[in-house]
N, C-alpha and C positions, 0 to 999 in steps of 0.2 A: 402693256397688255396690247395685243394686236389680234384682229380677226381677219382671216381670209375670205373674200367674197367668194360666193359660189362660183365655180367653173374658172376661177382664176388663181394666179399665185401671188398677186400683188397684196400686200398688206397695209392697211390703213390705220393711223392711230385712232384709239378709242378715247373720247372725252369722257371723263367721269366726273361725278360730284363727290368731293370729299370734304368732310367737316372736321375742323380742328377746334377743339375747345380749350379756351384759354385758362391755364391753370396758374397757381400763385407764382411760379417763376416766369411765367410769360406776361403777367399783368403789369401795367405801367410803361409799355412800350408803344410807340407809334406803329401803325399798322404795316407801313413799308419795312421798318427795321425789323419787326417780327417775321414778316415773310422772308426777308433776305436769309435769316438763320433757319427758318422752319422749312422752306422749300428751296434747297440749296441749288437744285437743278433748273430753277426758273431764271432766265436772264433779267436784268433789272429793268430793260426796256420794255419787255413783255409784261413784266409784274405791273408797272404803272399803266400800261395800256389795259390790261385785264381789269385793274381797279376802276378805270374810267368808264369802261364798256360794261361794267357789272358782271363781269365773269368771275370775280372775286367780291363776295358781299360780307358783311358783318351783321348777324342776327336778322338775316334775309333782307336786308336793306343795302342800298348803295352807300358807301363810306367813302369819307375823305382819306386821302393818302395819309393825312398827319393825324388821323383819329388815334386817341390814347385808348389802348385796349385794357379792359377790366376783367378780372377774374369771372368765368362763367359765360363770357361772350363767345359766340359761335362764329368762326370764319368758315365760310362756305366757298370752296373753289371749283369751278366748272372749268376744268383745264386737263390737259393730256396726262396720261398716267406716268409717262417717261420723266416729267418734271419732278416726280416724288422720290425718285431713287436717291438714296443716302446711306452708304455703307457705315456711317457712324451710328445708325439706329440698331446695328447688330451688336449684342453685348457678348458674343462667343469670344471675340478677340480679348475683351477686357478680363474674362474669366480665366484665360490661359496665361496671362502675365504674372509673374512674381513681383508684387509691389515694392518690396525692400526700401521703405521708407524709414527714416529717422525723425520721429514725431516729436516736436519740442512741446506743443500744446494743441488741444483740440476740444471743440465743443460743438453744439448742434449747427453753428453757423460758419465757423472758421475753422481752419487748420494750419498751424505753423510748422514748417518742415526745414530740417537741417540739410541743405543741399551740399554735397561733396564736389570739390574741384573736379573738372572734367565732365561732369554731367550736363546735358542740355536741358534747359528749362521747357522751351518750345522747339518743334520741329524747324529745322533751318532750311536754307535754299537747297542743300543737298538731300533733304528729305530723310534725314536719319530718324530711325524708330528708336523705341525705349527711352524716350524722354521722361523728365520729371513729370510732365503733365499727364502722359500715358500711364505713369505708375500711380499718379494721384487718382485718376479716374478709375483704375483698376482696383485700387485699395478701396475706394468708396463703393464701387460696383460689388465686390466680394463681401463687403460689410452689409449690403442691403440698403445702402444709403444713397445710392444713385442708379437709376434704371434708363438708359438712354432710350428705350423702346416707348417709354412714358413721357418723355420730355419733348415738346415740339421745337423749342428754340433754345433751351438752356442746356449748358454742360458746366460742371464745376471748372473754375478758372483761377489763375494765379493774378493777384493784385499788383504785385510787384515782380521784377525779374532781376537776376543776376547773371553776369557774364559767364560763359561756359567755364572758363578757367579760375573763376572766383567761387569761394565757398560762402555758406552762410544761410540765415534764415530768409525763407520766402513765405509770404502769406497767401493762402488760397481760401476762396469763398466756397461754400457747399450749396448756397441758394442765390437766387438773383437779387433778392433784398439786400443780403450781406455783401454781395459784389459791388453793387451801386454805393452802398454807404461806405464800404472800406476804402473804395477807390476815391471817393469824395473827401475822406479824412486825410488821405495821402495828399491829394492835391491841396488841401488846405494846411499841409504841414502839421497835422496832429498826430502823426506816427513819426517818432524821432528815431533816427537810424544811426547806430554806432558801429564802427568798423574797427578791427585790429589790422595793422600793416606794418611791415617791416622795410625800411627804406635805407638806401646808401647814404653814409655820412652822418654827421651829428647836426641836429637842427639848431637854426640860429637862435631860438627862444624855447623855453620849456613848454610853453604853450602859446597859442596865437590863433588869430581868425584871418584866414587867407580869402582875399576877394580878387576877382579876375573876370574875365570876359571869355566866353567858350563858343566856337562854331564847329558844327558837324559837317562833315564831308560823307555823304552816304555813299558815294561811289567807292570810297576806299575804307569806310567803316572806322574812321579815325576822326580825332578832333583836333582843333588848333586853338591855343590859349593866347590871349591879348592881355596886356596889363591895363590899357585903356579902352574905353567904348569904342566900337567900330560897327558899321553897318553889317547885319547878319550875325553879330555876337550877343550872346545872352549872359547875363551876370551870373556868376557862381560864387558861393560862400562855403568854405570848408574850414571847420575848426578842428584843431589838434592839440593833444598834450603828449608829452614824452612819459613813457612807461618805464623804458630801460634802455641802456646803451651797452652795446658789447662789440669789441673789435672793429671799431670805427662805424658801426651800423646802429640804427635806432628802431625800437619798436614803439609804435605810436597807437594811441586811441583816437579816431577820428570821428567827428559827428558832421554828418551832411545837413546843411541848411537849405541847400537847393539840390536837386536830384537830376543832373544831366549826365548824358552818356560819357562814360569812362572819366568822370569828373575827378575822382581822387587820383587815379593812374595819371591822368594828363596834367593835372595841376602840381602833384609832387615832382613830376619830371621837369615841369617848367621852371620850378624854383631850385632846380639842381638836385634833387634827392629822389631819383626814380626808384620805383619798388624793386626789392630784390625778386629775381625772376621775371622781370617785366620785359615783354617781347615786342610790344608796339611802340612804346615810348622810352625805351632805354636799351642798352646793349647787355643781353642776357647770357652771352656765351660762357662766361666765367661762373655766373650763378647757376647755370644748368650743370656745370661740372661739379659744383658745391652742393647739388642736390635739389635745387629749386626748380622743379619740373612745371609749376604754375607761378603766376604773380603772387606775392606774399600779401594777400588782401582777403579779409574775412568779415562778413556781417554778423557779428556776434551778438548784438544786443538790440532789442525793440523797446520802446517805451510809448505807451499810449497815453497822450496828453489831449483827451477828448473835450473836457469842460463842458461848456454851454452847447457844443455841437452834438451832444450826445443823443442818441436815437436808439434803434435797435441794438446796436453795439455799445451802448452806453456803459454796460456793465465791465468793459475793458478800460474804462478810465482809470488812469493811475496805476496801471499793471505793467509790470516790466517782464520780458522773457529773454532768456540769454542761453547760450551754450558755455560750457566751462572753458575759460581762456587757456587752461593748460591742455585741453583736448585739441586746440587748433594747431595744424600740422607744423607751423614754422615759429611758434612761441618758445618751444623747448630750446633753441638755440640762444635764448636771451635769459634763460633760467640761472 
């Protein structure tokens, strides 16, 4: 908002006082973390300065940067109007999107979605739209469960992600409490993840636990595997069992005991059994001719082993969710 001074054409920015009331999805955050999400146009350096100089207050008092916000707190901002612009507050775009979600399970806190191969979970560096995240938020907006205009800092988000060309179950949280708790459960290994994959060759054992060490190269978005510990490498553990064999290839069920980037794809290639359709860690030219447009990998089953760590999501303890293995696009070849 700008006001032209009398007799001139120069515009000067107007400083306004705006108050943000902390709702249930905002509570529990540090003040600076909340402001980073709630006032996206405000540079971080200015944010810290404004907190120190009392242009940003909590409950009309000077506040520390690390203050933990509580529901009902009032954050007052005496800053220029231009910092508040945020196109994400406009729900019109969400109302115009056709969600097209394959929902595996849903309750008031979480939703499990069966992602198809070729669909991006999040927007990438090329800025593609119509991601699974956009579909999720549109779905909840159109159901009346998410209104971006009423949320200062929270938006429904995914707790895990799957590569664009991998399919399977992804977990999303509908509120901030569920997001924090589910992320914590995943970090603690309380969400057991099982994949189906088809690999070249016959495995050396019917079942095994593979242990190695992985290093990610962010510049190439690839990983390197080592059999021995090395600086910069992190341990990976992958369990597998053979479900079927046909024409010299194997269908496996894989359990992830660690969750590193491209772990299954790279580790299987490392032991000489790259996935069918693999493009980064194997030669896929012949696989493409055989109809494998994507790597043959699918996150088809989740088991919640929450136990003593149960909290708001404790009702999920002991529950398993899956997609029908026969519906996974590459399993038919092993029937």
